[in-house]
C-alpha positions in Angstrom: 1.0 -101.8 -4.3 -1.9 -99.3 -3.8 -2.2 -95.9 -2.1 -5.6 -94.3 -1.9 -7.2 -91.1 -0.7 -10.7 -89.9 -0.3 -11.3 -86.8 -2.5 -15.0 -86.2 -1.6 -18.2 -87.9 -1.0 -18.3 -91.2 -2.9 -15.1 -90.2 -4.6 -11.7 -92.0 -4.2 -8.4 -91.8 -6.0 -6.3 -95.0 -6.1 -2.6 -94.9 -7.0 -1.4 -98.3 -8.3 1.9 -99.8 -9.3 3.9 -103.0 -9.1 6.3 -102.8 -6.2 10.1 -103.2 -6.9 12.4 -102.7 -3.9 9.7 -101.2 -1.8 8.3 -98.7 -4.3 6.7 -98.8 -7.8 8.9 -97.6 -10.6 5.8 -95.9 -12.1 2.5 -95.0 -10.4 -0.8 -94.5 -12.2 -4.1 -93.4 -10.7 -7.6 -94.6 -11.3 -10.8 -93.3 -9.7 -14.0 -94.4 -8.2 -16.8 -91.8 -8.5 -20.4 -92.5 -7.5 -20.5 -96.0 -8.8 -18.1 -95.5 -11.7 -14.6 -96.9 -12.0 -12.7 -94.6 -14.3 -9.6 -96.4 -15.6 -8.4 -99.4 -13.8 -4.6 -99.4 -13.2 -2.2 -101.9 -14.7 -2.4 -105.7 -15.2 0.1 -106.3 -12.3 -2.2 -104.6 -9.8 -5.5 -105.9 -11.1 -6.0 -108.4 -8.3 -5.0 -106.0 -5.6 -7.2 -103.2 -7.0 -10.3 -105.5 -7.3 -9.7 -106.7 -3.7 -9.5 -103.0 -2.6 -12.8 -102.2 -4.3 -14.4 -105.3 -2.8 -13.2 -104.7 0.7 -14.2 -101.0 0.6 -17.7 -102.2 -0.4 -17.8 -99.8 -3.3 -21.0 -100.1 -5.3 -19.6 -100.5 -8.8 -22.0 -99.9 -11.7 -19.7 -99.6 -14.7 -16.1 -99.2 -15.8 -15.1 -96.3 -18.1 -11.8 -96.3 -19.9 -10.1 -93.2 -21.2 -7.7 -95.1 -23.6 -6.3 -98.5 -24.2 -2.8 -98.3 -22.6 -2.2 -101.1 -20.2 -1.6 -98.9 -17.2 -5.1 -97.6 -17.6 -7.0 -100.6 -18.9 -5.1 -103.4 -17.3 -7.6 -104.2 -14.6 -10.7 -103.9 -16.8 -11.0 -107.7 -17.5 -11.1 -108.5 -13.8 -13.4 -105.7 -12.8 -15.8 -106.7 -15.5 -15.9 -110.3 -14.3 -15.7 -109.8 -10.5 -18.3 -107.0 -10.3 -20.5 -108.2 -13.2 -20.5 -104.8 -14.9 -19.9 -103.5 -18.4 -16.7 -101.9 -19.5 -17.1 -98.8 -21.7 -14.2 -97.6 -23.8 -13.6 -95.4 -26.8 -14.9 -97.0 -30.0 -11.4 -96.8 -31.5 -10.1 -98.9 -28.5 -12.4 -101.9 -28.8 -10.4 -104.1 -31.2 -7.1 -103.6 -29.4 -8.7 -104.2 -26.0 -10.3 -107.4 -27.2 -7.1 -108.6 -28.9 -4.2 -106.9 -27.1 -0.8 -107.3 -28.9 2.3 -108.4 -27.0 3.8 -105.3 -25.5 7.6 -104.6 -25.2 9.3 -106.5 -22.4 10.1 -103.5 -20.3 6.3 -102.6 -20.2 5.5 -106.2 -19.3 7.9 -105.8 -16.4 6.6 -102.4 -15.2 2.9 -102.8 -15.9 2.2 -106.3 -17.2 0.9 -107.8 -20.4 -2.8 -106.8 -20.8 -5.5 -109.4 -21.0 -8.4 -109.3 -23.4 -11.6 -107.5 -22.4 -14.7 -107.0 -24.4 -15.9 -103.4 -24.1 -18.9 -101.4 -25.2 -18.3 -98.1 -27.1 -18.7 -94.9 -25.1 -21.3 -92.5 -26.5 -20.9 -88.8 -26.7 -23.6 -88.3 -24.1 -24.5 -91.0 -21.5 -26.4 -91.5 -18.3 -25.4 -94.1 -15.8 -27.1 -94.3 -12.4 -28.5 -90.8 -12.9 -25.1 -89.3 -13.7 -24.9 -87.3 -16.9 -21.6 -88.1 -18.6 -20.1 -86.3 -21.6 -17.4 -88.0 -23.6 -15.0 -85.7 -25.5 -12.5 -87.0 -28.0 -9.0 -85.9 -27.0 -6.4 -87.7 -29.1 -2.7 -87.0 -28.9 -1.4 -89.2 -26.1 -2.9 -92.1 -27.9 -5.1 -92.3 -31.1 -8.2 -93.4 -29.1 -7.9 -91.1 -26.1 -11.0 -89.5 -24.6 -11.8 -87.3 -21.6 -14.8 -87.8 -19.4 -16.8 -84.9 -18.0 -19.2 -85.5 -15.1 -20.7 -82.3 -13.7 -17.7 -80.1 -13.2 -15.2 -83.0 -12.8 -13.0 -83.8 -15.8 -11.3 -87.2 -16.0 -8.6 -86.7 -18.5 -6.6 -89.9 -18.5 -3.1 -89.1 -19.8 -3.9 -85.9 -21.6 -1.8 -84.0 -19.0 0.9 -86.0 -17.3 3.3 -83.1 -16.7 2.8 -79.4 -16.8 6.2 -79.1 -18.5 6.6 -82.0 -21.0 10.0 -83.4 -21.5 9.5 -87.0 -22.7 6.8 -88.8 -24.6 6.0 -92.2 -26.2 6.8 -92.7 -29.9 3.1 -92.9 -30.8 2.1 -89.6 -29.2 1.1 -86.6 -31.4 1.9 -83.3 -29.7 0.0 -81.3 -32.3 -3.2 -83.3 -31.4 -2.4 -82.9 -27.7 -2.4 -79.1 -28.2 -5.8 -79.3 -30.0 -7.2 -81.5 -27.3 -6.1 -79.2 -24.5 -7.7 -76.3 -26.3 -10.9 -78.4 -26.6 -11.2 -79.3 -22.9 -10.6 -75.7 -21.9 -13.8 -74.8 -23.8 -15.7 -76.6 -21.0 -16.5 -75.5 -17.5 -14.7 -77.6 -14.9 -13.2 -77.3 -11.4 -10.5 -80.0 -11.5 -9.0 -82.3 -14.1 -8.2 -85.8 -12.7 -5.5 -87.6 -14.6 -3.5 -90.7 -14.2 -0.6 -88.7 -12.9 -2.0 -85.7 -11.1 -5.0 -83.5 -10.3 -4.9 -80.2 -12.1 -7.1 -77.1 -11.7 -8.2 -75.1 -14.7 -5.2 -72.7 -14.6 -2.8 -75.6 -14.5 -4.3 -77.2 -17.5 -4.1 -73.8 -19.2 -0.4 -73.6 -18.2 0.2 -77.1 -19.6 -1.1 -75.8 -23.0 0.9 -72.6 -22.8 4.1 -74.4 -21.9 3.6 -76.9 -24.8 3.0 -74.0 -27.2 6.1 -72.2 -25.9 8.2 -75.3 -26.3 6.9 -75.8 -29.8 8.0 -72.3 -30.8 11.5 -72.8 -29.3 11.9 -76.1 -31.2 10.7 -74.6 -34.4 13.0 -71.6 -34.0 16.0 -73.9 -33.6 15.0 -76.1 -36.5 14.8 -73.0 -38.7 18.4 -72.2 -37.7 19.4 -75.6 -39.1 19.9 -77.6 -36.0 19.4 -81.4 -36.2 16.9 -83.1 -34.0 19.6 -84.4 -31.7 21.1 -80.9 -31.4 17.7 -79.5 -30.5 17.2 -82.1 -27.9 20.5 -81.3 -26.3 19.9 -77.6 -26.3 16.3 -77.7 -25.1 16.8 -80.5 -22.5 20.5 -80.3 -21.5 20.2 -81.7 -18.0 17.2 -84.1 -17.9 16.3 -85.9 -14.7 17.9 -89.3 -14.2 14.6 -91.1 -14.5 14.2 -89.6 -18.0 17.5 -91.0 -19.1 16.7 -94.4 -17.6 13.3 -94.5 -19.4 15.0 -93.6 -22.7 17.5 -96.4 -22.3 15.2 -99.1 -20.9 12.5 -98.5 -23.5 14.9 -98.4 -26.4 13.7 -95.0 -27.4 9.9 -95.8 -27.2 10.0 -93.0 -24.6 12.3 -90.1 -25.4 12.9 -86.4 -25.6 13.6 -86.9 -29.3 10.0 -88.2 -29.7 8.8 -84.9 -28.2 10.9 -82.7 -30.4 9.8 -84.6 -33.5 6.2 -84.6 -32.5 6.3 -80.8 -31.9 7.7 -80.4 -35.4 5.0 -82.5 -36.9 7.6 -84.9 -38.3 5.8 -88.1 -37.3 2.2 -86.9 -37.8 -0.1 -89.7 -38.9 -2.0 -89.2 -42.1 -5.7 -88.6 -41.3 
């Protein structure tokens, strides 16, 4: 299922998600901007997304991926073949994109098992079709995550998914997210385009401030001797129903507990 809107000249946002009972459980957004496809939606919507691009007669010159997660890279294999273009991805993504592991069943149901795609590493500074592109490493949501700055437009993948975080994946590193948010705020931009929203500069700043505030609250409770579970219950006492569902369905791969542990640095990966 797709929903699309024109943002500006030669600039389209496409929301994609597999339909269940009339509505996707989880939407994600990819973008077409002046010949570039930035992220590609999930494997389940690859055919529909490619058909949309074809029917709209969009002049695709290249595909750029912000990170390897299947809801962002899932259509890359088909876009590459159908439009005869190169797929560019973070260098750290290349192996996992070429040889994707089997993902958990719930993710196969919601997004689909990713198919292999051979990608070319993104460079720090690139030019495609006279567009100057700057690639900024912004890890945290995933180990390989990058953000893509074109003019004053920032394509930030999943760096900001919610201005007030409440639930994250087990692999996410909130300390790195904080550093990455600080990094992108050093650049001049008008809007940040993510897989789950479009944010202005002040909203990105708010996301950083909210995460820092949450970090202080979690650390304060930890110093008082509260357990992780006790902190979760005190900080997030009445979570939305969808959060509870995601925790249960994912077997804890997504959870509030992950966020608390990440903010405390408990699961930080050794560099």
